[in-house]
PDB file of N, CA, C and O in Angstrom:
ATOM      1  N   MET A   1      94.606  87.529  71.148  1.00  0.00           N
ATOM      2  CA  MET A   1      94.298  88.635  70.253  1.00  0.00           C
ATOM      3  C   MET A   1      92.780  88.652  70.028  1.00  0.00           C
ATOM      4  O   MET A   1      92.168  87.620  69.755  1.00  0.00           O
ATOM      5  N   THR A   2      92.189  89.848  70.149  1.00  0.00           N
ATOM      6  CA  THR A   2      90.755  89.970  69.941  1.00  0.00           C
ATOM      7  C   THR A   2      90.434  89.909  68.453  1.00  0.00           C
ATOM      8  O   THR A   2      91.318  90.030  67.606  1.00  0.00           O
ATOM      9  N   ARG A   3      89.169  89.721  68.155  1.00  0.00           N
ATOM     10  CA  ARG A   3      88.730  89.666  66.756  1.00  0.00           C
ATOM     11  C   ARG A   3      89.035  91.002  66.068  1.00  0.00           C
ATOM     12  O   ARG A   3      89.495  91.028  64.926  1.00  0.00           O
ATOM     13  N   LEU A   4      88.775  92.101  66.768  1.00  0.00           N
ATOM     14  CA  LEU A   4      89.039  93.418  66.205  1.00  0.00           C
ATOM     15  C   LEU A   4      90.527  93.599  65.912  1.00  0.00           C
ATOM     16  O   LEU A   4      90.892  94.104  64.850  1.00  0.00           O
ATOM     17  N   GLN A   5      91.372  93.197  66.829  1.00  0.00           N
ATOM     18  CA  GLN A   5      92.817  93.318  66.615  1.00  0.00           C
ATOM     19  C   GLN A   5      93.254  92.491  65.414  1.00  0.00           C
ATOM     20  O   GLN A   5      94.103  92.926  64.636  1.00  0.00           O
ATOM     21  N   GLN A   6      92.684  91.309  65.258  1.00  0.00           N
ATOM     22  CA  GLN A   6      93.022  90.452  64.121  1.00  0.00           C
ATOM     23  C   GLN A   6      92.578  91.100  62.808  1.00  0.00           C
ATOM     24  O   GLN A   6      93.311  91.078  61.819  1.00  0.00           O
ATOM     25  N   LEU A   7      91.376  91.675  62.806  1.00  0.00           N
ATOM     26  CA  LEU A   7      90.890  92.359  61.609  1.00  0.00           C
ATOM     27  C   LEU A   7      91.784  93.537  61.247  1.00  0.00           C
ATOM     28  O   LEU A   7      92.106  93.748  60.077  1.00  0.00           O
ATOM     29  N   GLU A   8      92.183  94.304  62.263  1.00  0.00           N
ATOM     30  CA  GLU A   8      93.069  95.444  62.023  1.00  0.00           C
ATOM     31  C   GLU A   8      94.404  94.981  61.448  1.00  0.00           C
ATOM     32  O   GLU A   8      94.924  95.588  60.511  1.00  0.00           O
ATOM     33  N   GLN A   9      94.950  93.925  61.999  1.00  0.00           N
ATOM     34  CA  GLN A   9      96.228  93.406  61.516  1.00  0.00           C
ATOM     35  C   GLN A   9      96.090  92.927  60.072  1.00  0.00           C
ATOM     36  O   GLN A   9      96.949  93.200  59.234  1.00  0.00           O
ATOM     37  N   ASP A  10      95.008  92.214  59.792  1.00  0.00           N
ATOM     38  CA  ASP A  10      94.778  91.730  58.427  1.00  0.00           C
ATOM     39  C   ASP A  10      94.596  92.897  57.456  1.00  0.00           C
ATOM     40  O   ASP A  10      95.119  92.869  56.342  1.00  0.00           O
ATOM     41  N   ALA A  11      93.855  93.920  57.880  1.00  0.00           N
ATOM     42  CA  ALA A  11      93.610  95.070  57.020  1.00  0.00           C
ATOM     43  C   ALA A  11      94.914  95.798  56.686  1.00  0.00           C
ATOM     44  O   ALA A  11      95.073  96.305  55.576  1.00  0.00           O
ATOM     45  N   LYS A  12      95.830  95.851  57.625  1.00  0.00           N
ATOM     46  CA  LYS A  12      97.104  96.527  57.394  1.00  0.00           C
ATOM     47  C   LYS A  12      97.947  95.832  56.335  1.00  0.00           C
ATOM     48  O   LYS A  12      98.852  96.445  55.769  1.00  0.00           O
ATOM     49  N   SER A  13      97.666  94.571  56.058  1.00  0.00           N
ATOM     50  CA  SER A  13      98.424  93.853  55.032  1.00  0.00           C
ATOM     51  C   SER A  13      97.869  94.089  53.628  1.00  0.00           C
ATOM     52  O   SER A  13      98.464  93.657  52.641  1.00  0.00           O
ATOM     53  N   LEU A  14      96.721  94.779  53.540  1.00  0.00           N
ATOM     54  CA  LEU A  14      96.130  95.086  52.240  1.00  0.00           C
ATOM     55  C   LEU A  14      96.882  96.241  51.585  1.00  0.00           C
ATOM     56  O   LEU A  14      97.584  97.003  52.250  1.00  0.00           O
ATOM     57  N   THR A  15      96.720  96.353  50.277  1.00  0.00           N
ATOM     58  CA  THR A  15      97.304  97.501  49.577  1.00  0.00           C
ATOM     59  C   THR A  15      96.526  98.756  49.982  1.00  0.00           C
ATOM     60  O   THR A  15      95.448  98.672  50.571  1.00  0.00           O
ATOM     61  N   GLU A  16      97.088  99.907  49.659  1.00  0.00           N
ATOM     62  CA  GLU A  16      96.410 101.163  49.987  1.00  0.00           C
ATOM     63  C   GLU A  16      95.032 101.229  49.335  1.00  0.00           C
ATOM     64  O   GLU A  16      94.063 101.643  49.972  1.00  0.00           O
ATOM     65  N   ALA A  17      94.940 100.830  48.084  1.00  0.00           N
ATOM     66  CA  ALA A  17      93.659 100.844  47.373  1.00  0.00           C
ATOM     67  C   ALA A  17      92.660  99.883  48.018  1.00  0.00           C
ATOM     68  O   ALA A  17      91.479 100.205  48.154  1.00  0.00           O
ATOM     69  N   GLU A  18      93.134  98.718  48.409  1.00  0.00           N
ATOM     70  CA  GLU A  18      92.261  97.737  49.057  1.00  0.00           C
ATOM     71  C   GLU A  18      91.771  98.245  50.419  1.00  0.00           C
ATOM     72  O   GLU A  18      90.608  98.066  50.783  1.00  0.00           O
ATOM     73  N   ARG A  19      92.693  98.888  51.168  1.00  0.00           N
ATOM     74  CA  ARG A  19      92.305  99.455  52.472  1.00  0.00           C
ATOM     75  C   ARG A  19      91.265 100.549  52.303  1.00  0.00           C
ATOM     76  O   ARG A  19      90.314 100.634  53.081  1.00  0.00           O
ATOM     77  N   ALA A  20      91.444 101.389  51.284  1.00  0.00           N
ATOM     78  CA  ALA A  20      90.487 102.470  51.026  1.00  0.00           C
ATOM     79  C   ALA A  20      89.122 101.892  50.678  1.00  0.00           C
ATOM     80  O   ALA A  20      88.097 102.368  51.166  1.00  0.00           O
ATOM     81  N   GLN A  21      89.112 100.878  49.844  1.00  0.00           N
ATOM     82  CA  GLN A  21      87.850 100.237  49.458  1.00  0.00           C
ATOM     83  C   GLN A  21      87.199  99.578  50.670  1.00  0.00           C
ATOM     84  O   GLN A  21      85.985  99.672  50.851  1.00  0.00           O
ATOM     85  N   PHE A  22      87.991  98.920  51.488  1.00  0.00           N
ATOM     86  CA  PHE A  22      87.490  98.261  52.701  1.00  0.00           C
ATOM     87  C   PHE A  22      86.927  99.293  53.675  1.00  0.00           C
ATOM     88  O   PHE A  22      85.852  99.094  54.241  1.00  0.00           O
ATOM     89  N   ALA A  23      87.651 100.395  53.870  1.00  0.00           N
ATOM     90  CA  ALA A  23      87.204 101.451  54.783  1.00  0.00           C
ATOM     91  C   ALA A  23      85.891 102.059  54.289  1.00  0.00           C
ATOM     92  O   ALA A  23      84.971 102.275  55.078  1.00  0.00           O
ATOM     93  N   ALA A  24      85.804 102.333  52.994  1.00  0.00           N
ATOM     94  CA  ALA A  24      84.579 102.897  52.436  1.00  0.00           C
ATOM     95  C   ALA A  24      83.409 101.935  52.605  1.00  0.00           C
ATOM     96  O   ALA A  24      82.288 102.345  52.906  1.00  0.00           O
ATOM     97  N   SER A  25      83.684 100.674  52.410  1.00  0.00           N
ATOM     98  CA  SER A  25      82.643  99.662  52.579  1.00  0.00           C
ATOM     99  C   SER A  25      82.148  99.620  54.020  1.00  0.00           C
ATOM    100  O   SER A  25      80.946  99.515  54.262  1.00  0.00           O
ATOM    101  N   LEU A  26      83.071  99.702  54.978  1.00  0.00           N
ATOM    102  CA  LEU A  26      82.680  99.705  56.388  1.00  0.00           C
ATOM    103  C   LEU A  26      81.898 100.967  56.744  1.00  0.00           C
ATOM    104  O   LEU A  26      80.883 100.899  57.438  1.00  0.00           O
ATOM    105  N   LEU A  27      82.371 102.110  56.271  1.00  0.00           N
ATOM    106  CA  LEU A  27      81.689 103.373  56.562  1.00  0.00           C
ATOM    107  C   LEU A  27      80.266 103.377  56.010  1.00  0.00           C
ATOM    108  O   LEU A  27      79.363 103.953  56.616  1.00  0.00           O
ATOM    109  N   ALA A  28      80.069 102.744  54.877  1.00  0.00           N
ATOM    110  CA  ALA A  28      78.743 102.700  54.263  1.00  0.00           C
ATOM    111  C   ALA A  28      77.744 101.921  55.111  1.00  0.00           C
ATOM    112  O   ALA A  28      76.534 102.073  54.942  1.00  0.00           O
ATOM    113  N   THR A  29      78.243 101.088  56.022  1.00  0.00           N
ATOM    114  CA  THR A  29      77.339 100.302  56.871  1.00  0.00           C
ATOM    115  C   THR A  29      76.888 101.066  58.107  1.00  0.00           C
ATOM    116  O   THR A  29      76.012 100.600  58.836  1.00  0.00           O
ATOM    117  N   LEU A  30      77.484 102.249  58.355  1.00  0.00           N
ATOM    118  CA  LEU A  30      77.134 103.041  59.528  1.00  0.00           C
ATOM    119  C   LEU A  30      76.021 104.025  59.188  1.00  0.00           C
ATOM    120  O   LEU A  30      75.869 104.422  58.033  1.00  0.00           O
ATOM    121  N   PRO A  31      75.238 104.421  60.201  1.00  0.00           N
ATOM    122  CA  PRO A  31      74.213 105.432  59.939  1.00  0.00           C
ATOM    123  C   PRO A  31      74.865 106.751  59.533  1.00  0.00           C
ATOM    124  O   PRO A  31      75.989 107.051  59.936  1.00  0.00           O
ATOM    125  N   ALA A  32      74.150 107.528  58.736  1.00  0.00           N
ATOM    126  CA  ALA A  32      74.697 108.786  58.227  1.00  0.00           C
ATOM    127  C   ALA A  32      75.001 109.760  59.355  1.00  0.00           C
ATOM    128  O   ALA A  32      75.989 110.491  59.296  1.00  0.00           O
ATOM    129  N   VAL A  33      74.168 109.776  60.372  1.00  0.00           N
ATOM    130  CA  VAL A  33      74.366 110.676  61.508  1.00  0.00           C
ATOM    131  C   VAL A  33      74.345 109.837  62.772  1.00  0.00           C
ATOM    132  O   VAL A  33      73.325 109.239  63.115  1.00  0.00           O
ATOM    133  N   LEU A  34      75.465 109.795  63.455  1.00  0.00           N
ATOM    134  CA  LEU A  34      75.543 108.991  64.666  1.00  0.00           C
ATOM    135  C   LEU A  34      74.884 109.687  65.845  1.00  0.00           C
ATOM    136  O   LEU A  34      74.332 109.021  66.721  1.00  0.00           O
ATOM    137  N   ALA A  35      74.932 111.011  65.884  1.00  0.00           N
ATOM    138  CA  ALA A  35      74.316 111.765  66.968  1.00  0.00           C
ATOM    139  C   ALA A  35      73.917 113.137  66.457  1.00  0.00           C
ATOM    140  O   ALA A  35      74.713 113.849  65.845  1.00  0.00           O
ATOM    141  N   ASP A  36      72.687 113.487  66.717  1.00  0.00           N
ATOM    142  CA  ASP A  36      72.182 114.783  66.302  1.00  0.00           C
ATOM    143  C   ASP A  36      71.234 115.253  67.386  1.00  0.00           C
ATOM    144  O   ASP A  36      70.019 115.304  67.194  1.00  0.00           O
ATOM    145  N   GLU A  37      71.812 115.598  68.534  1.00  0.00           N
ATOM    146  CA  GLU A  37      71.025 115.876  69.714  1.00  0.00           C
ATOM    147  C   GLU A  37      70.073 117.046  69.547  1.00  0.00           C
ATOM    148  O   GLU A  37      68.982 117.032  70.117  1.00  0.00           O
ATOM    149  N   ASP A  38      70.458 118.062  68.776  1.00  0.00           N
ATOM    150  CA  ASP A  38      69.569 119.210  68.621  1.00  0.00           C
ATOM    151  C   ASP A  38      68.749 119.139  67.333  1.00  0.00           C
ATOM    152  O   ASP A  38      68.038 120.088  67.002  1.00  0.00           O
ATOM    153  N   GLU A  39      68.840 118.050  66.619  1.00  0.00           N
ATOM    154  CA  GLU A  39      68.112 117.808  65.373  1.00  0.00           C
ATOM    155  C   GLU A  39      68.436 118.844  64.299  1.00  0.00           C
ATOM    156  O   GLU A  39      67.638 119.075  63.391  1.00  0.00           O
ATOM    157  N   GLY A  40      69.608 119.464  64.408  1.00  0.00           N
ATOM    158  CA  GLY A  40      70.017 120.468  63.432  1.00  0.00           C
ATOM    159  C   GLY A  40      70.168 119.910  62.027  1.00  0.00           C
ATOM    160  O   GLY A  40      69.804 120.570  61.054  1.00  0.00           O
ATOM    161  N   VAL A  41      70.699 118.703  61.914  1.00  0.00           N
ATOM    162  CA  VAL A  41      70.877 118.103  60.589  1.00  0.00           C
ATOM    163  C   VAL A  41      69.522 117.839  59.965  1.00  0.00           C
ATOM    164  O   VAL A  41      69.310 118.135  58.789  1.00  0.00           O
ATOM    165  N   ALA A  42      68.599 117.281  60.744  1.00  0.00           N
ATOM    166  CA  ALA A  42      67.259 116.999  60.235  1.00  0.00           C
ATOM    167  C   ALA A  42      66.584 118.291  59.778  1.00  0.00           C
ATOM    168  O   ALA A  42      65.928 118.316  58.736  1.00  0.00           O
ATOM    169  N   LYS A  43      66.740 119.350  60.545  1.00  0.00           N
ATOM    170  CA  LYS A  43      66.149 120.638  60.191  1.00  0.00           C
ATOM    171  C   LYS A  43      66.758 121.163  58.894  1.00  0.00           C
ATOM    172  O   LYS A  43      66.036 121.640  58.019  1.00  0.00           O
ATOM    173  N   ALA A  44      68.073 121.078  58.767  1.00  0.00           N
ATOM    174  CA  ALA A  44      68.747 121.537  57.554  1.00  0.00           C
ATOM    175  C   ALA A  44      68.273 120.751  56.338  1.00  0.00           C
ATOM    176  O   ALA A  44      68.052 121.330  55.274  1.00  0.00           O
ATOM    177  N   LEU A  45      68.116 119.448  56.486  1.00  0.00           N
ATOM    178  CA  LEU A  45      67.641 118.622  55.372  1.00  0.00           C
ATOM    179  C   LEU A  45      66.211 118.982  54.986  1.00  0.00           C
ATOM    180  O   LEU A  45      65.878 119.019  53.802  1.00  0.00           O
ATOM    181  N   ARG A  46      65.357 119.249  55.987  1.00  0.00           N
ATOM    182  CA  ARG A  46      63.978 119.663  55.704  1.00  0.00           C
ATOM    183  C   ARG A  46      63.956 120.994  54.958  1.00  0.00           C
ATOM    184  O   ARG A  46      63.215 121.158  53.989  1.00  0.00           O
ATOM    185  N   ARG A  47      64.769 121.938  55.414  1.00  0.00           N
ATOM    186  CA  ARG A  47      64.803 123.256  54.771  1.00  0.00           C
ATOM    187  C   ARG A  47      65.354 123.162  53.351  1.00  0.00           C
ATOM    188  O   ARG A  47      64.888 123.864  52.454  1.00  0.00           O
ATOM    189  N   GLU A  48      66.340 122.299  53.150  1.00  0.00           N
ATOM    190  CA  GLU A  48      66.884 122.103  51.807  1.00  0.00           C
ATOM    191  C   GLU A  48      65.805 121.548  50.886  1.00  0.00           C
ATOM    192  O   GLU A  48      65.658 122.009  49.754  1.00  0.00           O
ATOM    193  N   ALA A  49      65.047 120.558  51.366  1.00  0.00           N
ATOM    194  CA  ALA A  49      63.971 119.972  50.563  1.00  0.00           C
ATOM    195  C   ALA A  49      62.905 121.016  50.239  1.00  0.00           C
ATOM    196  O   ALA A  49      62.384 121.044  49.124  1.00  0.00           O
ATOM    197  N   GLU A  50      62.578 121.875  51.207  1.00  0.00           N
ATOM    198  CA  GLU A  50      61.597 122.938  50.973  1.00  0.00           C
ATOM    199  C   GLU A  50      62.093 123.905  49.904  1.00  0.00           C
ATOM    200  O   GLU A  50      61.325 124.312  49.033  1.00  0.00           O
ATOM    201  N   MET A  51      63.374 124.276  49.963  1.00  0.00           N
ATOM    202  CA  MET A  51      63.941 125.193  48.976  1.00  0.00           C
ATOM    203  C   MET A  51      63.930 124.578  47.585  1.00  0.00           C
ATOM    204  O   MET A  51      63.605 125.253  46.609  1.00  0.00           O
ATOM    205  N   GLU A  52      64.279 123.313  47.490  1.00  0.00           N
ATOM    206  CA  GLU A  52      64.288 122.649  46.192  1.00  0.00           C
ATOM    207  C   GLU A  52      62.881 122.552  45.626  1.00  0.00           C
ATOM    208  O   GLU A  52      62.673 122.756  44.430  1.00  0.00           O
ATOM    209  N   ALA A  53      61.908 122.240  46.489  1.00  0.00           N
ATOM    210  CA  ALA A  53      60.526 122.106  46.044  1.00  0.00           C
ATOM    211  C   ALA A  53      59.958 123.432  45.558  1.00  0.00           C
ATOM    212  O   ALA A  53      59.173 123.460  44.609  1.00  0.00           O
ATOM    213  N   SER A  54      60.346 124.530  46.200  1.00  0.00           N
ATOM    214  CA  SER A  54      59.804 125.850  45.839  1.00  0.00           C
ATOM    215  C   SER A  54      60.615 126.536  44.743  1.00  0.00           C
ATOM    216  O   SER A  54      60.175 127.538  44.180  1.00  0.00           O
ATOM    217  N   GLY A  55      61.785 126.005  44.443  1.00  0.00           N
ATOM    218  CA  GLY A  55      62.660 126.635  43.456  1.00  0.00           C
ATOM    219  C   GLY A  55      63.428 127.813  44.015  1.00  0.00           C
ATOM    220  O   GLY A  55      64.113 128.515  43.270  1.00  0.00           O
ATOM    221  N   ASP A  56      63.326 128.041  45.313  1.00  0.00           N
ATOM    222  CA  ASP A  56      64.017 129.146  45.972  1.00  0.00           C
ATOM    223  C   ASP A  56      65.519 128.905  45.929  1.00  0.00           C
ATOM    224  O   ASP A  56      65.998 127.825  46.276  1.00  0.00           O
ATOM    225  N   GLN A  57      66.249 129.916  45.504  1.00  0.00           N
ATOM    226  CA  GLN A  57      67.707 129.799  45.423  1.00  0.00           C
ATOM    227  C   GLN A  57      68.397 130.246  46.700  1.00  0.00           C
ATOM    228  O   GLN A  57      69.620 130.156  46.809  1.00  0.00           O
ATOM    229  N   GLY A  58      67.626 130.725  47.665  1.00  0.00           N
ATOM    230  CA  GLY A  58      68.216 131.161  48.919  1.00  0.00           C
ATOM    231  C   GLY A  58      68.879 132.521  48.770  1.00  0.00           C
ATOM    232  O   GLY A  58      68.554 133.281  47.857  1.00  0.00           O
ATOM    233  N   THR A  59      69.784 132.819  49.647  1.00  0.00           N
ATOM    234  CA  THR A  59      70.486 134.094  49.676  1.00  0.00           C
ATOM    235  C   THR A  59      71.950 133.869  49.328  1.00  0.00           C
ATOM    236  O   THR A  59      72.602 132.981  49.878  1.00  0.00           O
ATOM    237  N   SER A  60      72.457 134.682  48.409  1.00  0.00           N
ATOM    238  CA  SER A  60      73.867 134.552  48.044  1.00  0.00           C
ATOM    239  C   SER A  60      74.730 135.120  49.168  1.00  0.00           C
ATOM    240  O   SER A  60      74.236 135.832  50.041  1.00  0.00           O
ATOM    241  N   TRP A  61      76.000 134.805  49.138  1.00  0.00           N
ATOM    242  CA  TRP A  61      76.928 135.318  50.138  1.00  0.00           C
ATOM    243  C   TRP A  61      76.985 136.846  50.075  1.00  0.00           C
ATOM    244  O   TRP A  61      77.000 137.521  51.104  1.00  0.00           O
ATOM    245  N   ASP A  62      77.017 137.377  48.856  1.00  0.00           N
ATOM    246  CA  ASP A  62      77.068 138.836  48.706  1.00  0.00           C
ATOM    247  C   ASP A  62      75.799 139.488  49.257  1.00  0.00           C
ATOM    248  O   ASP A  62      75.877 140.522  49.921  1.00  0.00           O
ATOM    249  N   GLU A  63      74.632 138.896  48.990  1.00  0.00           N
ATOM    250  CA  GLU A  63      73.381 139.437  49.517  1.00  0.00           C
ATOM    251  C   GLU A  63      73.368 139.398  51.045  1.00  0.00           C
ATOM    252  O   GLU A  63      72.899 140.334  51.694  1.00  0.00           O
ATOM    253  N   LEU A  64      73.878 138.326  51.602  1.00  0.00           N
ATOM    254  CA  LEU A  64      73.918 138.195  53.056  1.00  0.00           C
ATOM    255  C   LEU A  64      74.825 139.278  53.652  1.00  0.00           C
ATOM    256  O   LEU A  64      74.447 139.937  54.621  1.00  0.00           O
ATOM    257  N   LYS A  65      76.012 139.464  53.080  1.00  0.00           N
ATOM    258  CA  LYS A  65      76.930 140.494  53.567  1.00  0.00           C
ATOM    259  C   LYS A  65      76.307 141.887  53.452  1.00  0.00           C
ATOM    260  O   LYS A  65      76.433 142.706  54.363  1.00  0.00           O
ATOM    261  N   GLN A  66      75.639 142.148  52.333  1.00  0.00           N
ATOM    262  CA  GLN A  66      75.005 143.438  52.129  1.00  0.00           C
ATOM    263  C   GLN A  66      73.898 143.647  53.172  1.00  0.00           C
ATOM    264  O   GLN A  66      73.751 144.742  53.716  1.00  0.00           O
ATOM    265  N   GLY A  67      73.142 142.614  53.441  1.00  0.00           N
ATOM    266  CA  GLY A  67      72.078 142.701  54.428  1.00  0.00           C
ATOM    267  C   GLY A  67      72.607 142.946  55.831  1.00  0.00           C
ATOM    268  O   GLY A  67      71.909 143.500  56.680  1.00  0.00           O
ATOM    269  N   LEU A  68      73.842 142.531  56.069  1.00  0.00           N
ATOM    270  CA  LEU A  68      74.469 142.743  57.373  1.00  0.00           C
ATOM    271  C   LEU A  68      75.215 144.069  57.416  1.00  0.00           C
ATOM    272  O   LEU A  68      75.819 144.415  58.431  1.00  0.00           O
ATOM    273  N   GLY A  69      75.170 144.812  56.309  1.00  0.00           N
ATOM    274  CA  GLY A  69      75.831 146.112  56.261  1.00  0.00           C
ATOM    275  C   GLY A  69      77.324 146.039  56.057  1.00  0.00           C
ATOM    276  O   GLY A  69      78.052 146.920  56.513  1.00  0.00           O
ATOM    277  N   ARG A  70      77.788 145.026  55.392  1.00  0.00           N
ATOM    278  CA  ARG A  70      79.233 144.868  55.164  1.00  0.00           C
ATOM    279  C   ARG A  70      79.583 145.024  53.728  1.00  0.00           C
ATOM    280  O   ARG A  70      80.754 144.921  53.364  1.00  0.00           O
TER     281      ARG A  70
END
């Protein structure tokens, strides 16, 4: 049995709450973005920071629909 298989077997013996806590703990050790080939996430984060810094509220859904003629 591999180490991973043993860990999985041991984890299955935990209660649901313990498994959830264990899973969350493991997920927290991973990078937030595993792959972002087009850098879209980075761009979105930069634009969000710019909007927050300027106080810009962006465009509402209704404004966007109106601008598209809907």
